[in-house]
Biopython code that builds the backbone (N, CA, C, O; Angstrom):
import numpy as np
from Bio.PDB.StructureBuilder import StructureBuilder

atoms = [
    (1, "MET", "N", (-72.147, 105.430, -197.314)),
    (1, "MET", "CA", (-72.876, 105.757, -196.091)),
    (1, "MET", "C", (-74.388, 105.726, -196.361)),
    (1, "MET", "O", (-74.864, 106.168, -197.407)),
    (2, "TYR", "N", (-75.116, 105.193, -195.389)),
    (2, "TYR", "CA", (-76.566, 105.059, -195.523)),
    (2, "TYR", "C", (-77.243, 106.409, -195.359)),
    (2, "TYR", "O", (-76.996, 107.133, -194.395)),
    (3, "LYS", "N", (-78.101, 106.734, -196.318)),
    (3, "LYS", "CA", (-78.824, 108.006, -196.257)),
    (3, "LYS", "C", (-80.251, 107.743, -195.789)),
    (3, "LYS", "O", (-80.944, 106.882, -196.330)),
    (4, "LYS", "N", (-80.679, 108.487, -194.787)),
    (4, "LYS", "CA", (-82.051, 108.311, -194.272)),
    (4, "LYS", "C", (-83.056, 108.768, -195.311)),
    (4, "LYS", "O", (-82.894, 109.809, -195.948)),
    (5, "ARG", "N", (-84.091, 107.968, -195.464)),
    (5, "ARG", "CA", (-85.156, 108.319, -196.396)),
    (5, "ARG", "C", (-86.382, 108.764, -195.623)),
    (5, "ARG", "O", (-86.478, 108.571, -194.411)),
    (6, "LYS", "N", (-87.308, 109.358, -196.337)),
    (6, "LYS", "CA", (-88.553, 109.822, -195.719)),
    (6, "LYS", "C", (-89.332, 108.654, -195.120)),
    (6, "LYS", "O", (-89.957, 108.791, -194.068)),
    (7, "THR", "N", (-89.292, 107.511, -195.791)),
    (7, "THR", "CA", (-90.020, 106.339, -195.285)),
    (7, "THR", "C", (-89.469, 105.896, -193.933)),
    (7, "THR", "O", (-90.227, 105.442, -193.076)),
    (8, "ASP", "N", (-88.157, 106.024, -193.735)),
    (8, "ASP", "CA", (-87.551, 105.658, -192.447)),
    (8, "ASP", "C", (-88.116, 106.538, -191.342)),
    (8, "ASP", "O", (-88.417, 106.068, -190.245)),
    (9, "PHE", "N", (-88.252, 107.810, -191.647)),
    (9, "PHE", "CA", (-88.787, 108.749, -190.660)),
    (9, "PHE", "C", (-90.222, 108.374, -190.297)),
    (9, "PHE", "O", (-90.602, 108.385, -189.127)),
    (10, "ILE", "N", (-91.010, 108.041, -191.319)),
    (10, "ILE", "CA", (-92.414, 107.665, -191.092)),
    (10, "ILE", "C", (-92.494, 106.382, -190.263)),
    (10, "ILE", "O", (-93.290, 106.290, -189.329)),
    (11, "ILE", "N", (-91.670, 105.398, -190.610)),
    (11, "ILE", "CA", (-91.656, 104.126, -189.869)),
    (11, "ILE", "C", (-91.257, 104.366, -188.416)),
    (11, "ILE", "O", (-91.870, 103.802, -187.510)),
    (12, "ASN", "N", (-90.243, 105.191, -188.183)),
    (12, "ASN", "CA", (-89.815, 105.505, -186.818)),
    (12, "ASN", "C", (-90.917, 106.218, -186.048)),
    (12, "ASN", "O", (-91.126, 105.949, -184.865)),
    (13, "SER", "N", (-91.622, 107.122, -186.714)),
    (13, "SER", "CA", (-92.715, 107.852, -186.068)),
    (13, "SER", "C", (-93.816, 106.896, -185.629)),
    (13, "SER", "O", (-94.325, 106.988, -184.512)),
    (14, "ILE", "N", (-94.175, 105.978, -186.520)),
    (14, "ILE", "CA", (-95.218, 104.995, -186.201)),
    (14, "ILE", "C", (-94.759, 104.111, -185.050)),
    (14, "ILE", "O", (-95.533, 103.818, -184.139)),
    (15, "ASP", "N", (-93.497, 103.687, -185.091)),
    (15, "ASP", "CA", (-92.932, 102.838, -184.042)),
    (15, "ASP", "C", (-92.987, 103.552, -182.693)),
    (15, "ASP", "O", (-93.366, 102.958, -181.684)),
    (16, "ASN", "N", (-92.609, 104.821, -182.684)),
    (16, "ASN", "CA", (-92.635, 105.604, -181.445)),
    (16, "ASN", "C", (-94.058, 105.780, -180.932)),
    (16, "ASN", "O", (-94.305, 105.697, -179.728)),
    (17, "GLU", "N", (-94.990, 106.024, -181.844)),
    (17, "GLU", "CA", (-96.399, 106.167, -181.450)),
    (17, "GLU", "C", (-96.912, 104.876, -180.829)),
    (17, "GLU", "O", (-97.653, 104.903, -179.846)),
    (18, "ASN", "N", (-96.516, 103.747, -181.405)),
    (18, "ASN", "CA", (-96.934, 102.449, -180.868)),
    (18, "ASN", "C", (-96.376, 102.240, -179.469)),
    (18, "ASN", "O", (-97.063, 101.718, -178.591)),
    (19, "LYS", "N", (-95.113, 102.653, -179.261)),
    (19, "LYS", "CA", (-94.493, 102.517, -177.942)),
    (19, "LYS", "C", (-95.222, 103.381, -176.916)),
    (19, "LYS", "O", (-95.473, 102.942, -175.794)),
    (20, "VAL", "N", (-95.559, 104.601, -177.302)),
    (20, "VAL", "CA", (-96.283, 105.509, -176.403)),
    (20, "VAL", "C", (-97.663, 104.936, -176.088)),
    (20, "VAL", "O", (-98.103, 104.953, -174.938)),
    (21, "ALA", "N", (-98.339, 104.430, -177.116)),
    (21, "ALA", "CA", (-99.672, 103.849, -176.927)),
    (21, "ALA", "C", (-99.605, 102.634, -176.004)),
    (21, "ALA", "O", (-100.464, 102.457, -175.140)),
    (22, "ALA", "N", (-98.586, 101.803, -176.188)),
    (22, "ALA", "CA", (-98.427, 100.611, -175.347)),
    (22, "ALA", "C", (-98.147, 101.012, -173.905)),
    (22, "ALA", "O", (-98.656, 100.393, -172.970)),
    (23, "TYR", "N", (-97.336, 102.049, -173.729)),
    (23, "TYR", "CA", (-97.024, 102.536, -172.377)),
    (23, "TYR", "C", (-98.281, 103.077, -171.700)),
    (23, "TYR", "O", (-98.553, 102.774, -170.539)),
    (24, "ALA", "N", (-99.042, 103.880, -172.440)),
    (24, "ALA", "CA", (-100.275, 104.462, -171.902)),
    (24, "ALA", "C", (-101.267, 103.353, -171.555)),
    (24, "ALA", "O", (-101.933, 103.409, -170.521)),
    (25, "ASP", "N", (-101.360, 102.354, -172.418)),
    (25, "ASP", "CA", (-102.253, 101.217, -172.183)),
    (25, "ASP", "C", (-101.848, 100.491, -170.903)),
    (25, "ASP", "O", (-102.694, 100.127, -170.085)),
    (26, "GLY", "N", (-100.539, 100.286, -170.743)),
    (26, "GLY", "CA", (-100.023, 99.631, -169.539)),
    (26, "GLY", "C", (-100.332, 100.428, -168.293)),
    (26, "GLY", "O", (-100.708, 99.871, -167.262)),
    (27, "GLU", "N", (-100.170, 101.752, -168.394)),
    (27, "GLU", "CA", (-100.448, 102.618, -167.242)),
    (27, "GLU", "C", (-101.927, 102.573, -166.871)),
    (27, "GLU", "O", (-102.278, 102.541, -165.692)),
    (28, "LEU", "N", (-102.795, 102.572, -167.890)),
    (28, "LEU", "CA", (-104.240, 102.493, -167.638)),
    (28, "LEU", "C", (-104.610, 101.174, -166.975)),
    (28, "LEU", "O", (-105.437, 101.133, -166.063)),
    (29, "ARG", "N", (-103.986, 100.095, -167.446)),
    (29, "ARG", "CA", (-104.244, 98.781, -166.848)),
    (29, "ARG", "C", (-103.792, 98.756, -165.395)),
    (29, "ARG", "O", (-104.490, 98.222, -164.533)),
    (30, "ASN", "N", (-102.620, 99.336, -165.122)),
    (30, "ASN", "CA", (-102.115, 99.386, -163.744)),
    (30, "ASN", "C", (-103.080, 100.147, -162.850)),
    (30, "ASN", "O", (-103.377, 99.729, -161.731)),
    (31, "LEU", "N", (-103.561, 101.269, -163.363)),
    (31, "LEU", "CA", (-104.493, 102.102, -162.602)),
    (31, "LEU", "C", (-105.802, 101.345, -162.353)),
    (31, "LEU", "O", (-106.330, 101.345, -161.241)),
    (32, "ALA", "N", (-106.310, 100.705, -163.398)),
    (32, "ALA", "CA", (-107.554, 99.938, -163.275)),
    (32, "ALA", "C", (-107.384, 98.799, -162.273)),
    (32, "ALA", "O", (-108.268, 98.551, -161.453)),
    (33, "ASN", "N", (-106.253, 98.112, -162.342)),
    (33, "ASN", "CA", (-105.988, 97.012, -161.408)),
    (33, "ASN", "C", (-105.900, 97.522, -159.982)),
    (33, "ASN", "O", (-106.393, 96.881, -159.054)),
    (34, "PHE", "N", (-105.268, 98.683, -159.808)),
    (34, "PHE", "CA", (-105.132, 99.289, -158.483)),
    (34, "PHE", "C", (-106.514, 99.556, -157.878)),
    (34, "PHE", "O", (-106.774, 99.203, -156.728)),
    (35, "TYR", "N", (-107.393, 100.179, -158.662)),
    (35, "TYR", "CA", (-108.732, 100.492, -158.153)),
    (35, "TYR", "C", (-109.575, 99.236, -157.976)),
    (35, "TYR", "O", (-110.372, 99.148, -157.043)),
    (36, "LEU", "N", (-109.402, 98.267, -158.867)),
    (36, "LEU", "CA", (-110.144, 97.013, -158.756)),
    (36, "LEU", "C", (-109.751, 96.278, -157.476)),
    (36, "LEU", "O", (-110.607, 95.732, -156.780)),
    (37, "GLU", "N", (-108.454, 96.267, -157.170)),
    (37, "GLU", "CA", (-107.987, 95.625, -155.933)),
    (37, "GLU", "C", (-108.610, 96.288, -154.710)),
    (37, "GLU", "O", (-109.037, 95.609, -153.776)),
    (38, "ARG", "N", (-108.660, 97.625, -154.722)),
    (38, "ARG", "CA", (-109.256, 98.351, -153.587)),
    (38, "ARG", "C", (-110.740, 98.006, -153.459)),
    (38, "ARG", "O", (-111.255, 97.802, -152.360)),
    (39, "LEU", "N", (-111.412, 97.946, -154.611)),
    (39, "LEU", "CA", (-112.843, 97.632, -154.631)),
    (39, "LEU", "C", (-113.093, 96.233, -154.072)),
    (39, "LEU", "O", (-114.000, 96.028, -153.267)),
    (40, "LEU", "N", (-112.277, 95.278, -154.510)),
    (40, "LEU", "CA", (-112.429, 93.900, -154.028)),
    (40, "LEU", "C", (-112.185, 93.832, -152.528)),
    (40, "LEU", "O", (-112.876, 93.109, -151.810)),
    (41, "TYR", "N", (-111.208, 94.583, -152.063)),
    (41, "TYR", "CA", (-110.887, 94.601, -150.632)),
    (41, "TYR", "C", (-112.069, 95.155, -149.834)),
    (41, "TYR", "O", (-112.440, 94.611, -148.794)),
    (42, "LEU", "N", (-112.646, 96.236, -150.335)),
    (42, "LEU", "CA", (-113.771, 96.875, -149.640)),
    (42, "LEU", "C", (-115.028, 96.015, -149.661)),
    (42, "LEU", "O", (-115.816, 96.021, -148.715)),
    (43, "GLU", "N", (-115.205, 95.276, -150.752)),
    (43, "GLU", "CA", (-116.404, 94.438, -150.886)),
    (43, "GLU", "C", (-116.318, 93.176, -150.038)),
    (43, "GLU", "O", (-117.276, 92.405, -149.967)),
    (44, "GLY", "N", (-115.175, 92.963, -149.397)),
    (44, "GLY", "CA", (-115.040, 91.804, -148.517)),
    (44, "GLY", "C", (-115.009, 90.473, -149.243)),
    (44, "GLY", "O", (-115.398, 89.450, -148.679)),
    (45, "GLY", "N", (-114.553, 90.474, -150.483)),
    (45, "GLY", "CA", (-114.348, 89.209, -151.185)),
    (45, "GLY", "C", (-115.502, 88.760, -152.063)),
    (45, "GLY", "O", (-115.362, 87.768, -152.778)),
    (46, "THR", "N", (-116.636, 89.449, -152.041)),
    (46, "THR", "CA", (-117.777, 89.046, -152.870)),
    (46, "THR", "C", (-117.409, 89.145, -154.346)),
    (46, "THR", "O", (-117.629, 88.212, -155.118)),
    (47, "LEU", "N", (-116.846, 90.291, -154.725)),
    (47, "LEU", "CA", (-116.438, 90.470, -156.119)),
    (47, "LEU", "C", (-115.251, 89.580, -156.445)),
    (47, "LEU", "O", (-115.105, 89.118, -157.577)),
    (48, "ASN", "N", (-114.408, 89.343, -155.456)),
    (48, "ASN", "CA", (-113.247, 88.477, -155.647)),
    (48, "ASN", "C", (-113.704, 87.104, -156.133)),
    (48, "ASN", "O", (-113.114, 86.529, -157.047)),
    (49, "PHE", "N", (-114.741, 86.598, -155.524)),
    (49, "PHE", "CA", (-115.300, 85.304, -155.909)),
    (49, "PHE", "C", (-115.785, 85.343, -157.363)),
    (49, "PHE", "O", (-115.530, 84.418, -158.134)),
    (50, "LEU", "N", (-116.480, 86.413, -157.724)),
    (50, "LEU", "CA", (-117.009, 86.549, -159.091)),
    (50, "LEU", "C", (-115.891, 86.630, -160.117)),
    (50, "LEU", "O", (-115.980, 86.030, -161.188)),
    (51, "VAL", "N", (-114.837, 87.373, -159.790)),
    (51, "VAL", "CA", (-113.700, 87.514, -160.712)),
    (51, "VAL", "C", (-113.019, 86.167, -160.903)),
    (51, "VAL", "O", (-112.696, 85.790, -162.029)),
    (52, "LYS", "N", (-112.800, 85.444, -159.819)),
    (52, "LYS", "CA", (-112.159, 84.120, -159.900)),
    (52, "LYS", "C", (-113.011, 83.170, -160.754)),
    (52, "LYS", "O", (-112.482, 82.401, -161.556)),
    (53, "ALA", "N", (-114.328, 83.235, -160.571)),
    (53, "ALA", "CA", (-115.237, 82.380, -161.345)),
    (53, "ALA", "C", (-115.181, 82.747, -162.828)),
    (53, "ALA", "O", (-115.227, 81.871, -163.692)),
    (54, "ALA", "N", (-115.082, 84.047, -163.114)),
    (54, "ALA", "CA", (-115.041, 84.520, -164.508)),
    (54, "ALA", "C", (-113.738, 84.125, -165.190)),
    (54, "ALA", "O", (-113.715, 83.907, -166.401)),
    (55, "GLU", "N", (-112.653, 84.032, -164.424)),
    (55, "GLU", "CA", (-111.340, 83.700, -164.995)),
    (55, "GLU", "C", (-111.249, 82.236, -165.408)),
    (55, "GLU", "O", (-110.412, 81.877, -166.236)),
    (56, "LYS", "N", (-112.106, 81.384, -164.834)),
    (56, "LYS", "CA", (-112.039, 79.940, -165.131)),
    (56, "LYS", "C", (-112.660, 79.608, -166.460)),
    (56, "LYS", "O", (-112.684, 78.443, -166.857)),
]
sb = StructureBuilder()
sb.init_structure("model")
sb.init_model(0)
sb.init_chain("A")
sb.init_seg("    ")
for serial, (resi, resn, name, xyz) in enumerate(atoms, 1):
    if name == "N":
        sb.init_residue(resn, " ", resi, " ")
    sb.init_atom(name, np.array(xyz, "f"), 0.0, 1.0, " ", f" {name:<3s}", serial, name[0])
structure = sb.get_structure()
């Protein structure tokens, strides 16, 4: 039977931290996109044009 080692615990901890960090990063991006969309809508497309130009 496989016995868990201390290194396995450390690797799992790092893996879990990475998953949490990735989730938080995704949530922040969603929030930023949400506010950016509202801003573009309010600006009447002026910023929309700039963003499209920057993406090219």
